[in-house]
GUKEGU-815323 format. One record per residue: x, y, z of N, C-alpha, C in turn; residue number from 0; residue in one letter. Coordinates in Angstrom, 3 decimals, always signed. Example, Ala and Ser with C-alpha at 12.3 -4.5 7.8 and 13.67 -1.06 7.14 Angstrom:
2
+13.190,-5.690,+7.800,+12.300,-4.500,+7.800,+13.200,-3.300,+7.800,0,a
+12.850,-2.250,+7.080,+13.670,-1.060,+7.140,+12.900,+0.030,+7.870,1,s
//
This chain:
288
+126.664,+97.486,+76.358,+126.794,+98.710,+75.560,+127.779,+98.468,+74.420,0,x
+127.427,+98.863,+73.186,+128.349,+98.644,+72.065,+129.613,+99.469,+72.219,1,x
+130.672,+98.971,+71.652,+131.947,+99.672,+71.755,+132.011,+100.820,+70.747,2,x
+133.012,+101.640,+70.875,+133.199,+102.793,+69.984,+133.431,+102.331,+68.549,3,x
+134.155,+101.243,+68.378,+134.427,+100.728,+67.027,+133.137,+100.238,+66.366,4,x
+132.277,+99.567,+67.154,+131.009,+99.087,+66.621,+130.134,+100.246,+66.147,5,x
+130.099,+101.324,+66.925,+129.292,+102.483,+66.547,+129.807,+103.121,+65.266,6,x
+131.116,+103.194,+65.127,+131.691,+103.774,+63.915,+131.370,+102.908,+62.689,7,x
+131.397,+101.613,+62.874,+131.050,+100.701,+61.775,+129.589,+100.876,+61.362,8,x
+128.705,+100.997,+62.346,+127.281,+101.189,+62.042,+127.058,+102.505,+61.314,9,x
+127.737,+103.553,+61.731,+127.593,+104.856,+61.064,+128.074,+104.778,+59.619,10,x
+129.193,+104.103,+59.382,+129.692,+103.948,+58.008,+128.709,+103.158,+57.154,11,x
+128.113,+102.117,+57.743,+127.145,+101.304,+57.005,+125.904,+102.122,+56.639,12,x
+125.415,+102.915,+57.583,+124.233,+103.736,+57.304,+124.553,+104.799,+56.255,13,x
+125.739,+105.378,+56.322,+126.129,+106.378,+55.319,+126.199,+105.752,+53.921,14,x
+126.712,+104.530,+53.839,+126.754,+103.845,+52.546,+125.345,+103.595,+52.012,15,x
+124.443,+103.167,+52.907,+123.046,+102.969,+52.494,+122.406,+104.276,+52.067,16,x
+122.729,+105.354,+52.752,+122.173,+106.662,+52.400,+122.611,+107.085,+50.998,17,x
+123.847,+106.825,+50.658,+124.321,+107.155,+49.310,+123.568,+106.361,+48.251,18,x
+123.275,+105.079,+48.543,+122.554,+104.234,+47.591,+121.125,+104.739,+47.409,19,x
+120.434,+105.024,+48.524,+119.046,+105.490,+48.418,+118.959,+106.847,+47.720,20,x
+119.933,+107.703,+47.960,+119.933,+109.003,+47.296,+120.129,+108.849,+45.791,21,x
+121.025,+107.939,+45.395,+121.236,+107.689,+43.972,+119.995,+107.083,+43.326,22,x
+119.347,+106.143,+44.028,+118.135,+105.529,+43.490,+117.011,+106.552,+43.347,23,x
+116.928,+107.501,+44.255,+115.922,+108.557,+44.148,+116.159,+109.393,+42.895,24,x
+117.403,+109.743,+42.624,+117.712,+110.557,+41.444,+117.427,+109.793,+40.162,25,x
+117.751,+108.502,+40.144,+117.470,+107.679,+38.958,+115.968,+107.568,+38.728,26,x
+115.207,+107.339,+39.803,+113.753,+107.242,+39.682,+113.144,+108.543,+39.195,27,x
+113.679,+109.679,+39.648,+113.165,+110.971,+39.199,+113.401,+111.161,+37.706,28,x
+114.574,+110.729,+37.232,+114.860,+110.830,+35.802,+113.940,+109.935,+34.977,29,x
+113.722,+108.693,+35.449,+112.845,+107.774,+34.732,+111.389,+108.239,+34.777,30,x
+110.993,+108.880,+35.880,+109.620,+109.362,+36.006,+109.309,+110.415,+34.953,31,x
+110.241,+111.296,+34.694,+110.005,+112.331,+33.687,+109.755,+111.720,+32.315,32,x
+110.558,+110.720,+31.946,+110.352,+110.072,+30.652,+109.042,+109.284,+30.627,33,x
+108.701,+108.657,+31.750,+107.443,+107.904,+31.811,+106.242,+108.834,+31.670,34,x
+106.316,+110.013,+32.278,+105.239,+110.988,+32.134,+105.079,+111.414,+30.680,35,x
+106.190,+111.612,+29.991,+106.127,+112.006,+28.590,+105.475,+110.924,+27.735,36,x
+105.759,+109.647,+28.043,+105.153,+108.564,+27.270,+103.651,+108.469,+27.533,37,x
+103.236,+108.709,+28.785,+101.804,+108.686,+29.097,+101.076,+109.767,+28.314,38,x
+101.641,+110.970,+28.297,+101.013,+112.084,+27.578,+101.000,+111.812,+26.079,39,x
+102.055,+111.146,+25.568,+102.146,+110.907,+24.132,+101.097,+109.914,+23.642,40,x
+100.584,+109.046,+24.508,+99.596,+108.061,+24.070,+98.178,+108.629,+24.031,41,x
+97.937,+109.750,+24.665,+96.582,+110.290,+24.727,+96.031,+110.706,+23.367,42,x
+96.797,+111.370,+22.496,+96.230,+111.728,+21.185,+95.779,+110.529,+20.369,43,x
+96.513,+109.396,+20.461,+96.116,+108.211,+19.712,+94.772,+107.697,+20.189,44,x
+94.605,+107.617,+21.518,+93.342,+107.119,+22.059,+92.186,+108.037,+21.688,45,x
+92.414,+109.346,+21.741,+91.361,+110.303,+21.391,+90.974,+110.184,+19.925,46,x
+91.976,+110.093,+19.057,+91.687,+110.002,+17.622,+91.060,+108.666,+17.264,47,x
+91.496,+107.590,+17.925,+90.897,+106.283,+17.655,+89.421,+106.276,+18.024,48,x
+89.080,+106.877,+19.144,+87.674,+106.989,+19.531,+86.884,+107.804,+18.514,49,x
+87.460,+108.891,+18.022,+86.757,+109.736,+17.052,+86.499,+108.992,+15.750,50,x
+87.532,+108.261,+15.273,+87.369,+107.503,+14.032,+86.358,+106.375,+14.226,51,x
+86.415,+105.706,+15.376,+85.452,+104.636,+15.646,+84.027,+105.174,+15.679,52,x
+83.843,+106.348,+16.280,+82.510,+106.940,+16.312,+82.014,+107.248,+14.907,53,x
+82.930,+107.663,+14.026,+82.535,+107.957,+12.646,+82.188,+106.681,+11.884,54,x
+83.021,+105.643,+12.059,+82.787,+104.391,+11.323,+81.548,+103.678,+11.858,55,x
+81.285,+103.810,+13.164,+80.171,+103.078,+13.763,+78.821,+103.509,+13.212,56,x
+78.756,+104.650,+12.521,+77.501,+105.067,+11.888,+77.087,+104.090,+10.787,57,x
+78.061,+103.384,+10.229,+77.800,+102.572,+9.038,+77.889,+101.072,+9.310,58,x
+78.029,+100.685,+10.578,+78.156,+99.267,+10.899,+77.186,+98.925,+12.020,59,x
+77.034,+97.637,+12.245,+76.205,+97.137,+13.336,+77.123,+96.803,+14.512,60,x
+77.096,+97.655,+15.525,+77.990,+97.456,+16.672,+77.703,+96.160,+17.419,61,x
+76.450,+95.789,+17.519,+76.084,+94.606,+18.295,+76.608,+93.315,+17.687,62,x
+77.037,+93.388,+16.413,+77.505,+92.169,+15.753,+78.934,+91.802,+16.157,63,x
+79.669,+92.740,+16.751,+81.068,+92.453,+17.076,+81.154,+91.798,+18.449,64,x
+81.910,+90.693,+18.559,+81.977,+89.954,+19.843,+82.644,+90.746,+20.965,65,x
+83.550,+91.687,+20.654,+84.203,+92.449,+21.714,+83.255,+93.432,+22.388,66,x
+82.113,+93.724,+21.733,+81.125,+94.637,+22.303,+79.937,+93.901,+22.914,67,x
+79.906,+92.585,+22.740,+78.742,+91.807,+23.187,+78.760,+91.648,+24.698,68,x
+77.681,+92.039,+25.330,+77.520,+91.859,+26.776,+76.725,+90.575,+27.011,69,x
+77.433,+89.556,+27.481,+76.812,+88.253,+27.693,+76.026,+88.248,+28.996,70,x
+75.122,+87.299,+29.159,+74.349,+87.230,+30.406,+75.216,+87.074,+31.652,71,x
+76.373,+86.437,+31.494,+77.242,+86.219,+32.664,+78.310,+87.266,+32.842,72,x
+78.122,+88.465,+32.268,+79.155,+89.492,+32.358,+79.423,+89.904,+33.800,73,x
+78.414,+89.822,+34.666,+78.578,+90.199,+36.067,+78.644,+89.002,+37.005,74,x
+78.355,+87.819,+36.511,+78.320,+86.637,+37.376,+79.152,+85.475,+36.841,75,x
+79.481,+85.480,+35.556,+80.204,+84.370,+34.955,+81.700,+84.443,+35.200,76,x
+82.455,+83.525,+34.607,+83.914,+83.524,+34.789,+84.546,+84.800,+34.250,77,x
+85.587,+85.256,+34.919,+86.245,+86.497,+34.538,+87.755,+86.339,+34.632,78,x
+88.450,+87.142,+33.876,+89.911,+87.172,+33.875,+90.370,+88.532,+34.400,79,x
+91.293,+88.521,+35.348,+91.813,+89.746,+35.945,+93.284,+89.889,+35.573,80,x
+93.634,+91.001,+34.937,+95.026,+91.309,+34.603,+95.562,+92.241,+35.682,81,x
+96.435,+91.723,+36.544,+97.026,+92.502,+37.642,+98.431,+92.940,+37.235,82,x
+98.653,+94.244,+37.242,+99.921,+94.817,+36.775,+100.720,+95.290,+37.984,83,x
+101.866,+94.675,+38.218,+102.776,+95.081,+39.283,+104.133,+95.394,+38.673,84,x
+105.122,+95.610,+39.541,+106.475,+95.924,+39.086,+107.345,+94.679,+39.105,85,x
+108.446,+94.737,+38.398,+109.417,+93.640,+38.418,+110.382,+93.763,+39.587,86,x
+110.446,+94.960,+40.189,+111.372,+95.183,+41.301,+110.618,+95.771,+42.492,87,x
+111.266,+95.713,+43.639,+110.692,+96.264,+44.843,+111.260,+97.638,+45.160,88,x
+111.384,+97.931,+46.466,+111.886,+99.224,+46.944,+111.056,+100.386,+46.399,89,x
+109.747,+100.190,+46.335,+108.859,+101.256,+45.851,+107.660,+101.419,+46.781,90,x
+107.911,+101.276,+48.079,+106.853,+101.497,+49.053,+105.760,+100.442,+48.963,91,x
+104.519,+100.904,+49.026,+103.365,+100.003,+48.997,+102.816,+99.804,+47.590,92,x
+103.598,+100.121,+46.578,+103.135,+100.042,+45.189,+102.619,+98.644,+44.851,93,x
+103.446,+97.630,+45.081,+103.055,+96.258,+44.746,+102.051,+95.684,+45.747,94,x
+102.200,+96.055,+47.005,+101.289,+95.547,+48.030,+99.855,+95.977,+47.768,95,x
+99.680,+97.205,+47.290,+98.326,+97.701,+47.019,+97.647,+96.898,+45.917,96,x
+98.403,+96.471,+44.906,+97.823,+95.672,+43.829,+97.438,+94.292,+44.347,97,x
+98.292,+93.701,+45.176,+97.983,+92.392,+45.753,+96.733,+92.477,+46.621,98,x
+96.617,+93.540,+47.410,+95.431,+93.727,+48.247,+94.181,+93.911,+47.393,99,x
+94.305,+94.674,+46.296,+93.154,+94.889,+45.422,+92.723,+93.587,+44.757,100,x
+93.686,+92.754,+44.376,+93.350,+91.453,+43.796,+92.640,+90.565,+44.815,101,x
+93.119,+90.587,+46.066,+92.451,+89.817,+47.109,+91.040,+90.322,+47.387,102,x
+90.866,+91.648,+47.359,+89.528,+92.215,+47.561,+88.588,+91.836,+46.421,103,x
+89.119,+91.786,+45.196,+88.307,+91.385,+44.047,+87.850,+89.932,+44.202,104,x
+88.750,+89.072,+44.676,+88.385,+87.669,+44.894,+87.294,+87.530,+45.959,105,x
+87.431,+88.286,+47.044,+86.416,+88.205,+48.101,+85.071,+88.741,+47.640,106,x
+85.110,+89.769,+46.787,+83.867,+90.366,+46.301,+83.158,+89.471,+45.301,107,x
+83.924,+88.622,+44.590,+83.339,+87.748,+43.569,+83.631,+86.283,+43.910,108,x
+83.287,+85.884,+45.106,+83.555,+84.516,+45.547,+82.765,+83.494,+44.730,109,x
+81.594,+83.888,+44.229,+80.771,+82.936,+43.492,+81.228,+82.774,+42.041,110,x
+82.158,+83.590,+41.583,+82.609,+83.534,+40.191,+83.924,+82.768,+40.092,111,x
+84.169,+82.236,+38.915,+85.473,+81.617,+38.638,+86.393,+82.711,+38.115,112,x
+87.410,+83.026,+38.905,+88.313,+84.128,+38.584,+89.684,+83.564,+38.232,113,x
+90.172,+83.897,+37.058,+91.533,+83.545,+36.658,+92.350,+84.834,+36.537,114,x
+93.660,+84.690,+36.557,+94.525,+85.865,+36.609,+95.543,+85.857,+35.473,115,x
+95.819,+87.048,+34.986,+96.971,+87.307,+34.133,+97.915,+88.194,+34.925,116,x
+99.100,+87.696,+35.280,+100.004,+88.403,+36.175,+101.118,+89.069,+35.372,117,x
+101.135,+90.392,+35.425,+102.149,+91.187,+34.733,+103.068,+91.767,+35.798,118,x
+104.345,+91.453,+35.719,+105.295,+91.933,+36.715,+105.741,+90.816,+37.640,119,x
+107.020,+90.818,+37.988,+107.597,+89.740,+38.783,+107.058,+89.711,+40.211,120,x
+106.847,+90.871,+40.819,+106.406,+90.913,+42.208,+105.006,+90.333,+42.361,121,x
+104.102,+90.690,+41.462,+102.761,+90.123,+41.519,+102.773,+88.634,+41.237,122,x
+103.630,+88.204,+40.299,+103.752,+86.782,+39.979,+104.235,+85.997,+41.198,123,x
+105.226,+86.544,+41.910,+105.799,+85.827,+43.050,+104.805,+85.705,+44.205,124,x
+104.027,+86.766,+44.454,+103.113,+86.746,+45.603,+101.811,+86.025,+45.257,125,x
+101.142,+86.459,+44.198,+99.852,+85.869,+43.849,+99.997,+84.451,+43.305,126,x
+101.126,+84.176,+42.648,+101.327,+82.847,+42.089,+101.459,+81.772,+43.144,127,x
+101.867,+82.161,+44.370,+102.033,+81.178,+45.447,+100.732,+80.890,+46.185,128,x
+99.674,+81.571,+45.859,+98.418,+81.419,+46.587,+97.492,+80.371,+45.968,129,x
+97.962,+79.658,+44.987,+97.144,+78.617,+44.386,+96.034,+79.147,+43.508,130,x
+96.195,+80.341,+42.962,+95.179,+80.922,+42.093,+95.264,+80.327,+40.698,131,x
+94.194,+80.474,+39.942,+94.164,+80.028,+38.550,+94.857,+81.089,+37.702,132,x
+96.115,+80.837,+37.355,+96.909,+81.798,+36.588,+96.840,+81.434,+35.117,133,x
+96.268,+82.308,+34.323,+96.109,+82.066,+32.886,+97.404,+82.334,+32.138,134,x
+98.103,+83.426,+32.469,+99.379,+83.722,+31.801,+100.205,+84.627,+32.707,135,x
+101.503,+84.679,+32.437,+102.436,+85.540,+33.157,+103.241,+86.348,+32.145,136,x
+103.579,+87.565,+32.539,+104.420,+88.407,+31.689,+105.326,+89.206,+32.609,137,x
+106.614,+88.844,+32.629,+107.579,+89.499,+33.513,+108.708,+90.081,+32.674,138,x
+109.600,+90.808,+33.371,+110.753,+91.446,+32.731,+110.321,+92.384,+31.607,139,x
+109.429,+93.328,+31.952,+109.026,+94.325,+30.977,+110.208,+95.226,+30.645,140,x
+110.327,+95.674,+29.395,+111.438,+96.575,+29.055,+111.274,+97.934,+29.722,141,x
+112.362,+98.683,+29.768,+112.305,+100.012,+30.392,+111.366,+100.936,+29.627,142,x
+111.401,+100.864,+28.316,+110.505,+101.659,+27.476,+109.416,+100.736,+26.940,143,x
+108.197,+100.915,+27.419,+107.084,+100.058,+27.032,+106.479,+100.564,+25.730,144,x
+106.299,+99.648,+24.771,+105.747,+100.005,+23.472,+104.470,+99.199,+23.205,145,x
+103.931,+99.393,+22.001,+102.670,+98.745,+21.644,+102.807,+97.226,+21.617,146,x
+104.014,+96.721,+21.315,+104.207,+95.272,+21.237,+103.969,+94.613,+22.587,147,x
+104.399,+95.255,+23.677,+104.175,+94.693,+25.013,+102.677,+94.673,+25.343,148,x
+101.973,+95.730,+24.943,+100.526,+95.764,+25.186,+99.812,+94.660,+24.406,149,x
+100.235,+94.417,+23.182,+99.629,+93.353,+22.377,+99.888,+91.989,+23.010,150,x
+101.114,+91.787,+23.536,+101.440,+90.501,+24.159,+100.591,+90.254,+25.402,151,x
+100.278,+91.300,+26.159,+99.453,+91.148,+27.353,+97.983,+90.968,+26.988,152,x
+97.516,+91.733,+25.983,+96.092,+91.710,+25.635,+95.700,+90.468,+24.840,153,x
+96.634,+89.878,+24.103,+96.288,+88.772,+23.199,+95.630,+87.591,+23.913,154,x
+96.221,+87.034,+24.997,+95.538,+85.899,+25.651,+94.207,+86.285,+26.274,155,x
+94.075,+87.529,+26.740,+92.804,+87.964,+27.329,+91.723,+88.039,+26.258,156,x
+92.068,+88.618,+25.106,+91.098,+88.718,+24.007,+90.729,+87.326,+23.502,157,x
+91.706,+86.434,+23.425,+91.438,+85.075,+22.940,+90.481,+84.343,+23.879,158,x
+90.713,+84.446,+25.186,+89.812,+83.795,+26.142,+88.405,+84.362,+26.046,159,x
+88.301,+85.681,+25.849,+86.977,+86.307,+25.759,+86.270,+85.894,+24.473,160,x
+87.006,+85.879,+23.376,+86.397,+85.516,+22.094,+85.989,+84.041,+22.072,161,x
+86.781,+83.176,+22.729,+86.474,+81.746,+22.749,+85.401,+81.378,+23.772,162,x
+84.984,+82.336,+24.576,+83.930,+82.073,+25.555,+84.414,+81.477,+26.856,163,x
+85.741,+81.445,+27.101,+86.240,+80.918,+28.366,+85.893,+81.855,+29.529,164,x
+85.866,+83.147,+29.254,+85.491,+84.139,+30.273,+84.442,+85.063,+29.671,165,x
+83.627,+85.632,+30.540,+82.586,+86.561,+30.109,+82.986,+88.014,+30.277,166,x
+84.106,+88.254,+30.959,+84.575,+89.617,+31.162,+86.059,+89.600,+31.491,167,x
+86.707,+90.733,+31.274,+88.129,+90.908,+31.589,+88.272,+92.222,+32.336,168,x
+89.058,+92.199,+33.426,+89.274,+93.401,+34.229,+90.764,+93.703,+34.330,169,x
+91.068,+94.984,+34.531,+92.433,+95.449,+34.746,+92.563,+95.967,+36.175,170,x
+93.668,+95.615,+36.832,+94.018,+96.183,+38.135,+95.423,+96.758,+38.013,171,x
+95.554,+98.061,+38.230,+96.858,+98.705,+38.081,+96.884,+99.979,+38.914,172,x
+98.070,+100.520,+39.099,+98.251,+101.790,+39.797,+98.219,+102.930,+38.784,173,x
+97.311,+103.856,+38.992,+97.217,+105.022,+38.115,+98.066,+106.151,+38.686,174,x
+98.840,+106.778,+37.827,+99.701,+107.881,+38.258,+98.871,+109.155,+38.398,175,x
+98.814,+109.685,+39.618,+98.121,+110.946,+39.869,+99.108,+112.082,+40.087,176,x
+100.094,+111.850,+40.929,+101.144,+112.828,+41.189,+102.336,+112.082,+41.764,177,x
+103.385,+112.827,+42.085,+104.592,+112.189,+42.608,+104.316,+111.503,+43.943,178,x
+103.420,+112.063,+44.738,+103.157,+111.510,+46.067,+101.840,+110.755,+46.133,179,x
+101.145,+110.608,+45.024,+99.846,+109.935,+45.054,+99.698,+109.018,+43.847,180,x
+99.408,+107.749,+44.116,+99.075,+106.773,+43.081,+97.770,+106.091,+43.501,181,x
+96.871,+105.931,+42.557,+95.546,+105.391,+42.867,+95.379,+104.023,+42.229,182,x
+94.958,+103.045,+43.028,+94.695,+101.705,+42.507,+93.378,+101.732,+41.725,183,x
+93.426,+101.256,+40.496,+92.259,+101.280,+39.607,+91.863,+99.847,+39.280,184,x
+90.584,+99.548,+39.431,+90.003,+98.272,+38.996,+88.936,+98.623,+37.966,185,x
+89.219,+98.354,+36.698,+88.304,+98.768,+35.643,+88.078,+97.624,+34.652,186,x
+86.900,+97.575,+34.050,+86.629,+96.534,+33.051,+87.344,+96.838,+31.737,187,x
+87.863,+95.798,+31.126,+88.504,+95.911,+29.809,+87.605,+95.351,+28.716,188,x
+87.043,+94.169,+28.964,+86.132,+93.526,+28.020,+84.895,+93.059,+28.773,189,x
+83.714,+93.158,+28.177,+83.456,+93.704,+26.843,+83.657,+95.216,+26.793,190,x
+84.009,+95.706,+25.614,+84.196,+97.139,+25.444,+82.869,+97.868,+25.591,191,x
+82.950,+99.087,+26.086,+81.754,+99.921,+26.160,+81.320,+100.299,+24.744,192,x
+80.028,+100.422,+24.551,+79.494,+100.770,+23.235,+80.062,+102.107,+22.772,193,x
+80.414,+102.181,+21.496,+80.960,+103.404,+20.918,+79.837,+104.431,+20.779,194,x
+80.022,+105.581,+21.403,+79.010,+106.631,+21.358,+79.110,+107.364,+20.033,195,x
+78.021,+107.398,+19.285,+77.992,+108.063,+17.984,+77.674,+109.528,+18.199,196,x
+78.433,+110.383,+17.522,+78.203,+111.818,+17.620,+76.815,+112.166,+17.106,197,x
+76.146,+113.089,+17.804,+74.792,+113.479,+17.422,+74.755,+114.457,+16.252,198,x
+75.936,+114.896,+15.798,+75.942,+115.832,+14.679,+75.424,+115.146,+13.421,199,x
+74.742,+115.895,+12.534,+74.303,+115.300,+11.275,+75.481,+114.847,+10.445,200,x
+75.267,+113.809,+9.663,+76.373,+113.226,+8.894,+76.980,+114.213,+7.922,201,x
+76.163,+115.140,+7.417,+76.698,+116.131,+6.479,+77.729,+117.023,+7.146,202,x
+77.511,+117.308,+8.455,+78.470,+118.142,+9.167,+79.756,+117.384,+9.464,203,x
+79.637,+116.068,+9.698,+80.827,+115.269,+9.983,+81.664,+115.055,+8.736,204,x
+81.007,+114.842,+7.628,+81.714,+114.603,+6.377,+81.466,+113.204,+5.867,205,x
+81.471,+113.027,+4.566,+81.254,+111.740,+3.945,+82.597,+111.114,+3.606,206,x
+82.754,+109.821,+3.968,+84.005,+109.117,+3.731,+83.725,+107.836,+2.955,207,x
+84.692,+107.456,+2.153,+84.656,+106.181,+1.460,+85.660,+105.262,+2.147,208,x
+85.215,+104.069,+2.533,+86.050,+103.150,+3.288,+86.460,+101.988,+2.400,209,x
+87.734,+101.660,+2.451,+88.281,+100.547,+1.682,+89.158,+99.727,+2.617,210,x
+88.938,+98.399,+2.819,+88.032,+97.582,+2.005,+86.555,+97.727,+2.362,211,x
+86.242,+97.927,+3.670,+84.852,+98.131,+4.055,+84.841,+98.759,+5.437,212,x
+83.730,+99.424,+5.740,+83.612,+100.057,+7.053,+83.624,+99.018,+8.167,213,x
+83.011,+97.856,+7.929,+82.944,+96.824,+8.958,+84.328,+96.280,+9.288,214,x
+85.141,+96.035,+8.269,+86.478,+95.499,+8.518,+87.354,+96.531,+9.221,215,x
+87.224,+97.792,+8.858,+87.977,+98.841,+9.539,+87.525,+98.953,+10.994,216,x
+86.224,+98.858,+11.217,+85.678,+98.924,+12.573,+86.206,+97.765,+13.414,217,x
+86.220,+96.562,+12.859,+86.720,+95.397,+13.589,+88.195,+95.559,+13.942,218,x
+88.973,+96.076,+12.978,+90.398,+96.263,+13.210,+90.655,+97.318,+14.285,219,x
+89.901,+98.408,+14.222,+90.105,+99.479,+15.189,+89.696,+99.060,+16.604,220,x
+88.691,+98.209,+16.714,+88.293,+97.736,+18.037,+89.421,+96.949,+18.704,221,x
+90.070,+96.096,+17.913,+91.211,+95.363,+18.452,+92.336,+96.290,+18.882,222,x
+92.589,+97.324,+18.080,+93.622,+98.294,+18.440,+93.231,+99.083,+19.682,223,x
+91.921,+99.313,+19.852,+91.471,+100.048,+21.034,+91.730,+99.250,+22.308,224,x
+91.524,+97.939,+22.254,+91.831,+97.092,+23.417,+93.317,+97.179,+23.749,225,x
+94.165,+97.073,+22.722,+95.607,+97.171,+22.950,+95.988,+98.539,+23.504,226,x
+95.317,+99.590,+23.020,+95.619,+100.942,+23.498,+95.258,+101.098,+24.969,227,x
+94.164,+100.480,+25.402,+93.788,+100.562,+26.814,+94.791,+99.817,+27.688,228,x
+95.254,+98.663,+27.222,+96.270,+97.929,+27.980,+97.582,+98.711,+28.019,229,x
+97.945,+99.321,+26.880,+99.169,+100.128,+26.834,+99.075,+101.297,+27.810,230,x
+97.926,+101.954,+27.863,+97.761,+103.066,+28.798,+97.925,+102.587,+30.238,231,x
+97.354,+101.422,+30.561,+97.488,+100.889,+31.920,+98.947,+100.568,+32.243,232,x
+99.677,+99.992,+31.281,+101.090,+99.678,+31.505,+101.907,+100.944,+31.716,233,x
+101.632,+101.982,+30.915,+102.384,+103.233,+31.043,+102.034,+103.954,+32.340,234,x
+100.758,+103.940,+32.707,+100.356,+104.553,+33.979,+101.037,+103.833,+35.140,235,x
+101.074,+102.497,+35.078,+101.708,+101.721,+36.132,+103.209,+102.003,+36.199,236,x
+103.841,+102.149,+35.032,+105.277,+102.436,+35.008,+105.577,+103.797,+35.633,237,x
+104.794,+104.805,+35.278,+104.995,+106.136,+35.859,+104.730,+106.115,+37.364,238,x
+103.675,+105.418,+37.783,+103.362,+105.335,+39.208,+104.465,+104.602,+39.974,239,x
+105.057,+103.583,+39.346,+106.144,+102.845,+40.002,+107.343,+103.748,+40.259,240,x
+107.742,+104.524,+39.252,+108.893,+105.417,+39.425,+108.598,+106.486,+40.475,241,x
+107.356,+106.995,+40.479,+106.992,+107.998,+41.484,+107.018,+107.399,+42.886,242,x
+106.491,+106.178,+43.032,+106.491,+105.522,+44.336,+107.914,+105.225,+44.795,243,x
+108.778,+104.800,+43.871,+110.162,+104.506,+44.246,+110.897,+105.789,+44.630,244,x
+110.661,+106.871,+43.908,+111.314,+108.127,+44.245,+110.892,+108.599,+45.639,245,x
+109.585,+108.483,+45.935,+109.092,+108.881,+47.258,+109.666,+107.994,+48.357,246,x
+109.710,+106.689,+48.105,+110.229,+105.759,+49.105,+111.716,+105.992,+49.363,247,x
+112.493,+106.222,+48.307,+113.923,+106.454,+48.492,+114.201,+107.795,+49.144,248,x
+113.360,+108.787,+48.873,+113.514,+110.074,+49.550,+113.266,+109.915,+51.051,249,x
+112.220,+109.155,+51.392,+111.944,+108.905,+52.812,+113.068,+108.109,+53.462,250,x
+113.622,+107.120,+52.734,+114.725,+106.326,+53.275,+115.975,+107.183,+53.487,251,x
+116.230,+108.117,+52.565,+117.390,+109.000,+52.703,+117.248,+109.891,+53.925,252,x
+116.044,+110.447,+54.118,+115.828,+111.302,+55.291,+115.892,+110.497,+56.584,253,x
+115.364,+109.287,+56.569,+115.427,+108.448,+57.771,+116.865,+108.058,+58.109,254,x
+117.664,+107.799,+57.079,+119.060,+107.448,+57.333,+119.830,+108.631,+57.914,255,x
+119.471,+109.861,+57.486,+120.116,+111.045,+58.071,+119.778,+111.167,+59.549,256,x
+118.507,+110.906,+59.891,+118.120,+110.929,+61.306,+118.830,+109.827,+62.076,257,x
+118.989,+108.654,+61.447,+119.671,+107.549,+62.127,+121.142,+107.871,+62.347,258,x
+121.780,+108.500,+61.364,+123.193,+108.873,+61.507,+123.359,+109.877,+62.639,259,x
+122.416,+110.804,+62.716,+122.483,+111.799,+63.793,+122.363,+111.125,+65.161,260,x
+121.434,+110.179,+65.288,+121.279,+109.480,+66.559,+122.476,+108.616,+66.896,261,x
+123.021,+107.925,+65.892,+124.205,+107.087,+66.141,+125.421,+107.925,+66.493,262,x
+125.555,+109.075,+65.860,+126.679,+109.961,+66.181,+126.588,+110.461,+67.614,263,x
+125.366,+110.800,+68.022,+125.175,+111.235,+69.407,+125.530,+110.113,+70.383,264,x
+125.099,+108.897,+70.083,+125.423,+107.764,+70.949,+126.929,+107.511,+70.971,265,x
+127.584,+107.635,+69.804,+129.030,+107.431,+69.739,+129.758,+108.468,+70.578,266,x
+129.307,+109.726,+70.508,+129.949,+110.781,+71.297,+129.773,+110.529,+72.792,267,x
+128.595,+110.015,+73.177,+128.372,+109.696,+74.585,+129.319,+108.593,+75.049,268,x
+129.472,+107.552,+74.206,+130.375,+106.454,+74.561,+131.815,+106.951,+74.666,269,x
+132.205,+107.804,+73.718,+133.577,+108.336,+73.743,+133.785,+109.227,+74.968,270,x
+132.784,+110.042,+75.271,+132.899,+110.910,+76.441,+132.984,+110.089,+77.723,271,x
+132.177,+109.009,+77.767,+132.233,+108.151,+78.955,+133.599,+107.494,+79.097,272,x
+134.190,+107.086,+77.970,+135.518,+106.468,+78.024,+136.569,+107.466,+78.492,273,x
+136.474,+108.718,+78.009,+137.430,+109.744,+78.418,+137.279,+110.045,+79.909,274,x
+136.020,+110.161,+80.346,+135.776,+110.435,+81.774,+136.319,+109.317,+82.644,275,x
+136.123,+108.085,+82.202,+136.621,+106.940,+82.983,+138.146,+106.965,+83.066,276,x
+138.808,+107.296,+81.973,+140.268,+107.357,+81.985,+140.776,+108.455,+82.905,277,x
+140.056,+109.610,+82.892,+140.468,+110.700,+83.768,+140.317,+110.296,+85.242,278,x
+139.188,+109.621,+85.539,+138.963,+109.175,+86.904,+140.045,+108.194,+87.334,279,x
+140.454,+107.302,+86.434,+141.505,+106.332,+86.766,+142.837,+107.041,+87.024,280,x
+143.127,+108.073,+86.202,+144.386,+108.802,+86.384,+144.381,+109.547,+87.722,281,x
+143.240,+110.227,+87.995,+143.145,+110.976,+89.241,+143.216,+110.046,+90.453,282,x
+142.525,+108.907,+90.368,+142.542,+107.961,+91.476,+143.940,+107.413,+91.711,283,x
+144.675,+107.145,+90.623,+146.047,+106.647,+90.770,+146.955,+107.682,+91.380,284,x
+146.754,+108.961,+91.013,+147.600,+110.012,+91.561,+147.326,+110.204,+93.037,285,x
+146.059,+110.123,+93.447,+145.704,+110.304,+94.867,+146.234,+109.157,+95.715,286,x
+146.234,+107.938,+95.153,+146.710,+106.802,+95.927,+148.243,+106.858,+96.057,287,x
//
């Protein structure tokens, strides 16, 4: 049976851990609010980019652009998977779910040559040790993710697709649904889905003059659309990470409170037993 001093030491240690988890929960809650604001702020850009692309696509040949070309091996040929994890742990099953999804993707496409782009230190450490074909790594993401980070992640994927090394590119990331729910998403990035042209007559949409040309603007916007999709995935993953960490630290704080209660009860029992033993010794000595 542990001594009274040992129990007091354990209680102090658990209380110290409880203070840390409570502080981490508050920090994660603060970061989650800012991450949510950044996710919402990117939506107008994506909506407007789609609208402009739909307008420009009336005057260009969509099939001529390589980012829209669906090759014969799009479902069977080599593919690149961009797996987005966190740089830190203590966020529940956030990183584990991405690793499991990557493993499921490999099992589902055993006949294909699958290479990986690993974003985040945790995914790099786990998946990188499995002997997978790693095309690129991107770790130590900044706290505030901007368009430059999305371009750095998307650039090698676009280059491999344009050069014909892969026939498709997929994203695996955690989508933020709510504070207590994050959904693992496996979605295609390249080739891009065909731009849907509005059925309204051109006179109703309006006539525009494009400089230098509609085709060059269309090509430029397609590249920006790829970066915007990667940026959205990074921001969704960042918000989901903070939500998962806040939930995990809240659970750890509550568990530590239950542990302190149990340890305190055990300590009181040990102390009571020691007092009872001393009383028995005193009484026995007096009777003798």
